[in-house]
N, C-alpha and C positions, 0 to 999 in steps of 0.2 A: 789265524794261528790259535789253536785251541789250548787253553791253559788247563793244567791239572786241577781237579776239584779241590776245594778247600778242606781243611781238617773236619772230621765228623763232629768234633767238639764244638765247632763254630757253625754247624749246619742247622737248618730249620727242622723241627720234629713235629709230626702230626700227632695230635692228642685226642682223647675221647673223654672229655669231662662229662659229669652227670648234669647236663643242662636240659631245659625244656625244649626250646626250638621247635615248637609245634606239636610236641607229644604231651600226653597226660602225665604229670609228675605229682606223685603224692595224692593229695585230696583236691587238687585244683587243676583246671586246664591252664596250661602255660599261656601267658598273655604277652604283653609288651616287655615283660621283665624275664625273658626266657633264654638269655645268652649267658647267664651266670648260674652257679650252683646256689641253691637256697641255703641260707644260713639262718638258723632259728635263734631268736632273741626273746628274752623276757623284758618287757618294757614296763617301767613304773613312771607315771606322770604325777609329780607332786604339785598340786595346783595351789592350795592355800589352806589356812587353818583359821578357826575362830574360837572366841571365848577361852583363850588360853589363860590359865591362872598365873598370878604374879608369884615369883619365886624369891625376890629380893626384898629388902626392907622398904623399898619405895613402892612395892606393889606391882612393879612392872616385870617384864621378862625379855630376854634377848634370844628369841627362838631360832632354831635351825632344825633341819630334818636329816636323819641318818638312815640311809637305805642299806640294809645288810643282807647278803645272800652267801652263806658259807664264809669263806675267807675274803670275799670281796665286799668293799664298803664304799658307798658314794655319799657325799655330804653336800647339802645345799649351802648357799651363803646364809649368814645370820643377820638378823635385824636388831637394831638397838631399840629397846623399850617399845615393843609393838606386840599387842595381844591378838591382832588379826592380820598376820603377815600373808603376803602373796609371793609365791616363788615361781610357779609355772615352769618347772624344770623337769626334764626327762632323763631317766637312767636306763641304760640298756645292758643286760647281762647275757653274754654268749651262752647258749644252751650247752655247747660242748664242754664248757668249763664249770657247769653247775654241779656241785657235790652236796648240796643241801636239799631238804624236802620242804623247808618252810622259808618264806620271805618275811623278814622282820623290818618294820618301818618304825623308827623311834623319833619322837619329837623331844628335843632337849633344849635346856636353857644354858647358854654359854656363860661360864663363870671363870673367874681368875684362877681359882684353886682346882675345882673339879666341876665338870658340867653336870647339872641336875636333870633327871628324867622327868619330863612333863607327862608323857604317856606314850603308848605304842599300839601298833596294829599288826596282827600276824595273818599270813595268808598261806594256805596249803597249796603247793605248786600243782597238785593234781586237780584242783578246783578252778584254776585260772583259765578264763576263756581264750579261745584262739581267734585272731582277727586276720582276714585275708583281704587285702585291697582288691578291687575298689570299694569294699565295704566302707561305710562311714566310720569315722573315728569313734572309739568307745567313749561314751559319756562318763565323766568322772562322777564319783558318788561321795557322800559324806560318811565317814566312819567314826564311831565313838571311840575315843582313846581309852586304853586300859593301863593299869599300873602293873608292877612286877608280878602281883599275885593273881592277876586276871580280873580284878574288880574294876568297875567303871571309874574312870578318872575324868576330871573336868576338861572340857575342850573337845573339838572335833577337827578332823583332818579330811580334806577333799583329795581323793586319789583316783587314778585309773590304772588298772593293772591288766596286762594282756600279753599273750604270746603272739609274736609276729615274725616277719622276716626283714631282710635289709631293704625290701621294697616299700616298707612303711615310711610315710612322709615324716615321721618323727625321728627317723634314723640319722639324717645328717647332723641335726642339732643336739643329739643325745650325748650324755656322758657315757663312755664305754668302759666296761669292766676290764677289757684288755689293755686299757691305758690308765689303770688305777695309780701307777707310780708317777703320773704327770701332775705337776703342781697346778693349782687353779689358774695361775697367770698364763700358763702355756697351753691350756685346753683349747683355746681358740686357734692355735697354730697347728693343731693336728686334725681339725675337722675337714670334711669334704666341702668343696665349694665350686661354684660355676662363676667364671669371669667372662666379661665381654671386652674385647679390644676397643679402644676409643675409635670413634669414626674419624678417619683421616681425610684431609683435603690437600690438594696442591693449591698454593696461592701463586698466581702469576702477576707480576708487577712489570708492566711495560713502561719504562721510563723514556718519555719522548724528548722533552726539552725543558729548559728553565728560562725565565725571563726576568730582566731587570735586577740581576745580581749586583750586590754592592761589596766588592772586595775592599779590604782595609788598605791594601797598597795599590793605588790606582796608577802607579808608574810602570807596572809590568802587565804582561798578558796573563790572565788567569788560566790555571790548569785545573779544570773543574771536573769532579766525578761525584757520583751519588752513592752513598753508603746506606744500605737497608738492613735493619735488625729486627728479628722476630724471635723473641725468647733468647736462646743461646745460638741461634743461627745468624750469621752475618755474611752478606754478599755486597759486592760493589761493582759498579760499571767501570768501563775503561775511561781514561781521561778523554774528554771531548776533543775532537779534532778542530772544532771551531773555537779558538781561544779568545772568546769575547765574553761580554756580560750576558749574552743570550745563547748559551751552549746547547748543542743537540747531541742526543745519544741514540734514541730508538733501539733500546736494548732490553731484553727480557731477563728478569730475575725470578727464580722459582724457589718456593719454600714449601715445607710440610707443616701442617697445623692440625691439631686435634680438637674436636668438640668436647666439652664447651670451650669456647675461645677465651683463654685466660689473659693473654697478653696482646697488646696492640702492635701494629706494624709501625716502626719508627724510621722515617726517611730523613737523612741529613745530606745537604749539598755542601761539599768540602772543596777547598782550594789547596793544591799541593804547593806550598810556599818554600819548602826546602826538602832536603834528602829524606828525612823521616818526620817532617813536620807538616801537619795538615791543619787548616784553619776553617772552622765551621762558618758558612755563609748563611745558613738557614736550616730550619728543622720543622717537620710536621709529624703529627701522631694520628694514625688512622685506626680506629677500632674495627675489628674484623666483622663484627655482627652487622655492620651497615654495608658491607661490601657485597656487590652483585654476585649471584651464583649463576654460572654458565653451564649449560648441559651439552652444548654442541660447539661447532667451530665458528658460529656467527660472531662477528666482532662486538665487543662491548663498547659502550660510550666512553669517550675520553673525558677527563675533567681537569680543571685547574684548581690547585690547592695553594693557599697562602703559606708561605714559609715564615716562621717566627724566628726571631733572633734576640738573644740576651746580651746586653752590654752592662758594664760596671760603671755606675755614675756615683761618685762620692762614696765609694765602698759598698754601694748597694746594687743588687742585681735588678736591672730594669728591662722590661720586655718591650721590644719594638715590633709591632705587627706590620703586615703588608710591606715588608722590606722587599720581597720579591715573590714570584710564583713559580710553581712547577707543574708541568703538564704530563699527565700519565693516564694509563689504563690499568685498572686493577680488578681482578675477579677471582672468585673461588671456583676452581675447575672441578665440576661434577662428572665430567665425561671420561675421566681417567680412572684407572685402578691404581691406588697408591701402593706401590710395592714395598712391603716390609719383610718379605722373604725372598729367597733366590727364586727366579722364574723356573728353574729346573724342578723344584719340588714345592711350588706354591700351593696353598690350600684354598685360595680364593682368588678369583679373577674378575669379579664383578666391579662395575664402576662405582664411584662414591655415591652418586645420586640414586636414591631408591627408585625414582620414577623410571630409570633405565634398566632396572633388573628384569631379566626374563623369569618366567615361572620355574619353580623347582622341578627337577626331573626324577627325584627319588629321595630315599631316606637312608642314612648310614647309621647303623647301630653297632656299638662297640661294648663288649663285655670284658672288663679287666678282672680276670679271675684271680691269679696268684702269681707268685714268683718263688723260685727255689734256688738253692745254691748260692745265695747272695754272699758277697765277701764282707768281712767286718770293715766298716768305714771309719770308725773312731774307737777310742778306748774309754771305758767308764768303770771305775772301781777296779782298775788293773786288768780288765778283760775286754776283748773286742765286742763291739755291738753295732747294730744297724737299725735305724728307725726309718723305714722305707715308705715312700708315697709315690704315686704316679701323677703325671701331668700329660694330658692329651690336648692337642691343638688342631682344630680344623675350622677354616673360615674365621669369623670373628669370635667364635666361642672357644674358650679355654675351660678345661675341667681339671680339678685337682681332687684326687681321692683322699680318704682319711689316712693318717699316718698309723701304721702298725708298729707299735713300740717294741724294741728289743727282740726282733724276730728275723732269722735268716730265711724263713719260709713263710712270708706273709700271705694271707688270703684276704683279698679285698672284696671280690664278688660284687662289683658295682657296675651298673649298666648306664650308658649315656647315648643320646640320639642327636644327630645333626641333619639339617636339610641339605640336600646336594643340588647344586645348580650347574655343575660341570664335572664330568667324570675324569677329565684330564687334570686332576688335583691329587694332592697327597695328604694323608693324615699322619701326624707325628706323635708318637707316644714315648715319653721319657720317664725314667725311674731315678729318683733322687733320695738322698739321705737327709732327713730333717735335722739340721744343726741347732735348732732352737727349742727342742723338746724339754730339756732340763735347764732352761734359763741360760742358753748360750750367750756368750758375751756379744757386745754390739758388733764386733768384727767377725762373728761366726758366719760361715757360709754353708749353704746346702750343697753337699758334694754330689757330683754327677755319677750315677751308677751305669747308665747306658740309655740308648734310645733305639726306636724302631720306626722306620718309615714304610708306609704301605700306599701304593698308587691305586686309586679306585678303578682306573680303566683296566687294571689287570684282574679285577674280580668279576666272577660270573654273578649275574643278578639272582637274587633269592636263594643263594647258597650260603650255608653257614660254614665259615672257615674257623677251625679250632687248631691252633698251632702253638708250639712253644718256641719263642724267638730268643736266640742268644743275645745277651747284653754285652756289647763289645765297646771298650774304651781304649783309645790310643794314649799311651803314656810315653814320656821320654825314654823309658826302658823297653818299649815295644807294645804290641797290642795285647790286651788282657781281657779274658772273659770274666765278668764280675757276677754272672748268674744267668738265669733264664726267666723270661716273663711269659705267662700263658694268657693268650687273648682269644676271644671269640668275636668274629666279625661277620656282619651281614649287610649287603647293599641291596635294597629293595627298590626296583624301578617302578615309578608311577605311570610313566608314559614312554613306551618303547620308541614311538615315532619321534617324540621330542628329543630323546637321548641320541638316536641315530642322526637326526637333523643337526644336532650340536656339532657333529664332526665336520660340517660344512662351514661353520662360523669361524671367524678369526679367534685366536686364543685370547687376546686382550681386547678391551673395548676399542671402538673404532677411532677414538681420538688419538690413540697411540700410533695410528697409521696415517691419519689426516694431518696431524701436527706432531710428528714424532719428537721425542726427547733424545738427546745425544746419550751415548753410552756413559760418558763421564757424568753427565747430569743425573742419570738414573742411579749410578753408584752412590753419588753424594746424597741424593734424596732418599735412597733406600737406607743408608746409614742413619740419616736423621729420623726417618720413620721408626727404625728399630729402637733408637734411643727414646723417642716419645712413648712408644708402646711399653718398653721395659720400665720407664719412670712411672707411668700411670698405673700399671699393674702392681708395682712395688708399693704404691700408696693405698692399695685396697686393704681390707681387713677380713681374714688374715692376708698378709701380703703374699703375692706371687713374686718371689725375690728376683732381683735384677740378673743374677748369675743364671737362674733357671730359665728366664725368658730369653736371654742371649744364647744359651746353649740350644734351646728349642728352635730359635730362628737362625742358627749358624751365623752369628754375627762376624766371626773371623774367617769366613769361607774365602774371602778375596786375598788373604795373606799368602805370600810365596811359600811353596812347599815342594822340595825336590821329590818327595815320595809321590805327591799328587801329580806332579808333572810327568814322572815316569808312567804312572798309571794311565794318564790321558794319552800318552804316546802309544802305549800298547793297546788302548781302546781303539785308536785310529788304525793301528795295524790289524786289529781284529776285524774292523769294518772292511778294510781293504783285502783281507785274506780271501774273501769270496772271489774278488776280481783276480787276485793272484792265482787262485786255484783254477779259474777258468782259463787264464793264460797258460798255465802249465799243461792243462788238458789239451788246449789247442796246439801247443807245441808238440805234444805226443802224437796228435792226429797228423800234423805236418810231417813228423819224422817217421810215420808208419810203424809206431811201436806195436800197435794192434791192427794188422792189415784189415781184418773184417770190419772193425769199427770205422776205419778210414774210408773203406769202400762205401759203407752205409752213409757216411757223411757226404761223400761225393754224390751219391744218388739223391740224397735230400737236397743238396745244394743245386743240382741240375733242375730238380722239380720246382724249387722256389724261383730260380731264374726264369724258367719257362712260364711259370704261373705266379708272377709277382704279387697278385692280389691275395695270395695265401700267406704272405710274410707276416703281416700284423696279426691275423687270426691265429697263426701257429705260435707266435710269441706269447699271446695272451692265454691260449690254451695250455701252453707249457707252464706258465706261471700259476694258472688255476690248478693244474695237476700237482705241482710242487706244494701249493698250499693245502690241498686235500691230503696229500701224503704226510705232510708235517703235522696234520691235526691229531694223528695218533700219539705224537710225542709232545703235545702241547703242555705247558706248565700247569700242574695241578695244585700249586700253592702260590701265595703271594711272594713277590721278591723280598729279599732281606739283605742286610749288610754282608758284603762279600769281602773277606780279608785278602783273597788272592787278587781280585779285581782292583782293590784299593792299594795293593802292594804294601799292606800293613804288616804282613807276616815276614817280609824279607827286607824291610827297610834297615839301612845302616844306622847305628846309634847316633852318629853325628848328624845325619839328616833329620832324625827325629828331634834331636836337641835344637837344631836350627828351626824346625817347625814350631817348637814351643817357646822359642825366644820372644822376648817382648819387642814392641816397635815404638821408639827406636831401640836398637839392640842394647843388651846389658852384659854381653859377653866380653872377655878380654880381647885386646887388640890383635894378638897373634892368631886367635881363633877366627876373628872377623876377617883378617887378612887371608887366611887359608880359604875361608868360604867365598870370599870375593874372587880369589884366583880360580876356584873351582867354577864359580858362576861365569867367569870370563871365558874359561875353556869351553863350557857348554854353549855360551852365546857365540863363540867363534865357530863352532860346528854348525849352529843354526844359521849364522851369517853366510857360511860357505854354501849351504843348501839353497838359501834364498838367492845367492849370487848365481848359482848354477841354473836355477829356474829363470832368472832374469836373462842370462846368456842365451838360453834356448828361445825365449820370446824375442829377443833382439835379432837373432838369426832369421826368424820368420819375417821380421820387419825389413831386414836387409835384402830379402829376395828381390824387392822392387825399388829399393832406395838408391841404387847405383853407388853404394859405398864401395863395393867391389864390382867395377864395370864389366869385367869378363864374366863373373858369375851371373850378374843380372842379364847380360846379353844372352848367355846360354839358357837361362830360365825363361826369358821373354820369347826366344826362338822356340823352345820346347812348348810353351803355352800356345803359340800360333799353330804349330804342327798338330798338337793334341786337339785344338779346336776344330781343325779341318778333318782330322781322322774321325773324331767323335761325331761330327756332323753327318758324315756319309756312312758311318757304321752304326747299326742298331745297338741300343744300349744293352740289350740282353746278350748280344755276342761279346761285347766288351766285358760285361760282368762275368760271363762264363769263362772267357780266356783268363781274366785276372784271378778268378777263384781257382782254376785248375793250376795256374802258375804258382799260387801261394801254397796249394796242397800237393805240389809235385813230390815225387819219390826222392829219398835222400841221395840216391846215386846221381841225381841231376842237380844236386846242390854242392856248393863249396863253402868252406869255413870262413872265407874272407867276408867282410861287411859288404852289403849290397851297394850298387852304384848311387842310388838316391841318398842313402845314408852317408856315404863318403862325400857327396856333393854338399849335403846339409852341414856336416861337421866342418867343412872348409869355409863356410860363410863367416863374415866378420861380425863380432859383437862389440859392445862398447866397453868391455872390461879393460881393454888396453888404454882407455881414456881415464880410468879411475886413478886417483892419487894413491 
């Protein structure tokens, strides 16, 4: 069932930015930085000063440097009482905004009343050299300071001044003139940065048994279980069936842990002595850095560990060792891929252990050019404003662009590169509003503006894709377009044979199939992995905040959504629509709606019956011709967020409100009751469909089960007669007669159901035994 196309406002648009991508641009041959538009910057590197004169009564000075270009002014930090200071700070002035012809660099002495001038250096912009990477960085030089009159002043300043682009290695750490309003404390929060996800491992703890436990109450049978804690993860075994002082479990507990291992694994053996009361019988602490690392399914050696127990003697805690022992196997699983994303759009599928990685098959290059039409995300000084930055995630590498302050049409023009190990992966690009530019309070959050997902397998190799992607965000009031982001994307394949061979490999590492984890286990472990990644990245400097990481990883994807359930139902109907169309076409053939087509089908059918060896070649030739025919209409752009497919543009407000509700719910009881009743009605319909499917299956079973002795007698008799007839009759004759009977003309048909269908519907099911 074909859905109408979504609104043109929500559609993908092809663009033609002025990027290199293999062409000669300006005065240089475009190189690895060719997916973005060149942005010219004037760079000033302030290195150090020497022999500065004393300006106060003590003979010392508190120097700092002020770099001024027209209305833009950058200032270094100041030093207390230092005549030979070192700053090593870079300032970048956008050439687009330069309105002056002279660069002024002042060295000043910080004072309580008014800062004194120590000296200055002036540079004519027409004389400043141009630097193009990969040229070596420009060597800084000493410049003699001058006073206001142009006479020589005491002291020298080491500087390097050059014109360059955003490809310059000084660009990420530079102070930018377009962020001049940002205070010195917030400068770090607006710079571009590359982050790496922590290396994640699964920890498998196989608890086998314990020995010589000493329960406090020896008059009862102990009900013993093992509780394992690793950071904020806590798991426990079931209560042992053998209620003795030597209990057995043989149960696996799985955890997620990240390198470097900061916390040990704590195992405690506990006795359930009451309804909610557990008594610790012993405890052991296992540092993870001494744990064996396993790369395949070969079993690890088991070990006995002593359990320690603390008792209170005369008010003091006393340790009793060797109270009992616990037998277990513990290992770090290197053969699994630790899932921290949904498998439907995972960006990495490699196992944890680097020894098991296959060679890379290509390079992914992403140019984040610009955004336009962004919505105001917050208010400042009574007007709407947005401080936008981008985050891209692929594999273990996260990148964050610099923040463009107070701009609804930001231009980043930053390019990044990733190694590709599997094309069946997805890169995610998100746009956010920086809530900490102007010293946001501790509770300030970076608001989401929208995100884009691009599957690499949908990209042609060595082609540059330049498109403007709509940024769509779902709110309780409905779907909203918050702007558009312009991206340039290129996937370069290093080995076509390796890439094609990859399609024969399983999607996940082999341990997922040799020792599979349950769906519930994977969901719990994925949630734990997401929490670890978001916590670690939020501790970086500048931090990649928790709300940003969770939005990029779709941490709430598993939550119930009526809208998403409807969308998935119609996706299933879309998949089945092809079969439904074939069924309708065959029905038209059987009813002779187009006599010429039906006659041709008769002829084809007779040929295939007489020459059955042509059946499979005909089917595969037909599929080949369909594929060749569809090549003309193949997609010419990457997929993007589809509001129609997601049912986001037609969702009921109450359904969206339910989707954005917290867990557990925070809505009033009458609304919760209404939603519960609605869910019950939907579940009732699902229940009916499942019951109907079960009924049809049970009717098949009852053909030979003698639940209906008369029906089974008829069926068994029919089977005997059919066996004899088919034994003496050639198969081709049977197939020919059956086909002609099915394709017979409507005048030989009647509207009542056929005899086999009537017989099947009369067979008993077990629905009458249901309560």
